[in-house]
C-alpha positions in Angstrom: 26.7 -172.5 -29.6 29.2 -169.7 -29.3 28.6 -166.6 -26.9 27.9 -164.5 -29.9 25.3 -167.1 -31.3 23.8 -167.6 -27.6 23.7 -163.5 -27.1 22.0 -163.5 -31.2 19.6 -165.9 -30.0 18.5 -164.0 -27.2 18.4 -160.4 -28.4 15.9 -162.2 -31.7 13.5 -164.0 -29.0 13.3 -160.7 -26.9 13.0 -158.3 -29.5 9.9 -160.8 -31.4 8.8 -161.0 -27.5 8.9 -156.9 -28.0 7.1 -157.4 -31.1 4.2 -159.4 -29.8 3.9 -157.3 -26.5 3.3 -154.3 -28.9 0.5 -156.0 -31.1 -1.2 -157.1 -28.2 -1.1 -153.7 -26.9 -2.7 -152.7 -29.9 -5.6 -154.7 -29.4 -6.2 -154.2 -25.8 -5.2 -150.5 -25.4 -8.3 -148.4 -25.2 -7.6 -145.6 -27.7 -5.2 -143.9 -30.4 -3.0 -142.4 -28.3 -2.2 -145.6 -26.3 -2.4 -147.5 -29.0 0.4 -145.4 -30.8 2.4 -145.4 -27.8 2.6 -149.1 -27.5 3.3 -149.4 -31.0 6.1 -146.8 -31.2 7.8 -148.1 -27.7 7.8 -151.9 -29.6 9.1 -150.8 -32.7 11.9 -149.4 -31.8 12.9 -151.2 -29.0 12.0 -154.9 -30.7 13.7 -153.6 -34.0 17.4 -152.6 -32.0 17.1 -155.8 -30.5 16.8 -157.3 -33.7 19.7 -155.4 -35.2 21.8 -156.0 -32.2 21.0 -160.4 -32.5 21.7 -160.0 -36.3 25.1 -158.3 -35.6 25.8 -160.7 -32.6 25.3 -163.8 -35.6 27.9 -162.0 -38.0 29.8 -159.9 -36.3 31.9 -158.3 -39.3 33.1 -154.7 -39.8 30.9 -154.2 -42.7 28.1 -155.2 -40.6 29.1 -153.0 -38.0 28.4 -150.3 -40.2 25.2 -151.1 -41.5 23.6 -152.2 -38.7 24.7 -149.4 -37.0 23.8 -147.1 -39.6 20.2 -148.8 -39.5 20.1 -148.8 -35.5 20.6 -144.9 -35.9 17.9 -144.2 -38.7 15.3 -146.8 -37.4 15.7 -145.5 -33.9 15.2 -141.5 -35.1 12.7 -142.1 -37.3 10.5 -144.0 -34.9 10.6 -141.1 -32.4 9.6 -138.4 -34.9 6.8 -141.0 -36.7 5.1 -141.5 -33.8 5.5 -138.0 -32.4 4.1 -136.5 -35.9 1.1 -139.2 -35.6 0.1 -138.3 -32.4 0.3 -134.4 -33.3 -2.0 -135.2 -36.2 -4.4 -137.1 -34.3 -4.8 -134.4 -31.9 -5.0 -131.9 -34.5 -8.1 -133.6 -36.1 -9.7 -134.3 -32.9 -9.1 -137.9 -32.1 -11.1 -138.6 -29.0 -8.9 -139.6 -25.8 -10.1 -142.5 -23.9 -12.6 -141.5 -20.9 -10.2 -142.2 -18.1 -7.3 -139.5 -19.7 -7.2 -137.1 -16.7 -4.8 -134.5 -18.1 -4.6 -132.4 -21.2 -1.3 -130.1 -21.5 -2.3 -128.8 -25.0 -6.1 -128.2 -24.2 -4.5 -125.3 -21.7 -1.9 -123.9 -24.1 -2.3 -120.2 -25.0 -2.1 -119.5 -28.9 -1.2 -115.8 -27.6 1.6 -116.9 -25.9 5.1 -115.9 -27.8 6.6 -119.1 -26.6 3.4 -121.1 -28.6 4.1 -122.8 -32.2 1.8 -123.4 -34.5 
């Protein structure tokens, strides 16, 4: 195997492992917010590693452009989507785990001029 093929296999296996850890976290984490955070992180990192493995396996200039664009779009949308889902869950009153100690949004003053609705 060439070094590129070894790197591709390592990236693919690591990405698949990260997806598996995210799926395990989905089952084991105690509340909506923890599950969402675990899935968001594993989706971003796992997809990035799988795409880098794919690029290492097929290193052509066209694939660099396609996979680079897919990587940028994936990393941007997973962050925005995770944040939007967490905000929506908070706004509809999804309860946090009983051992959650600090809620910064509950302490926010809606009359504060820096506060956004």
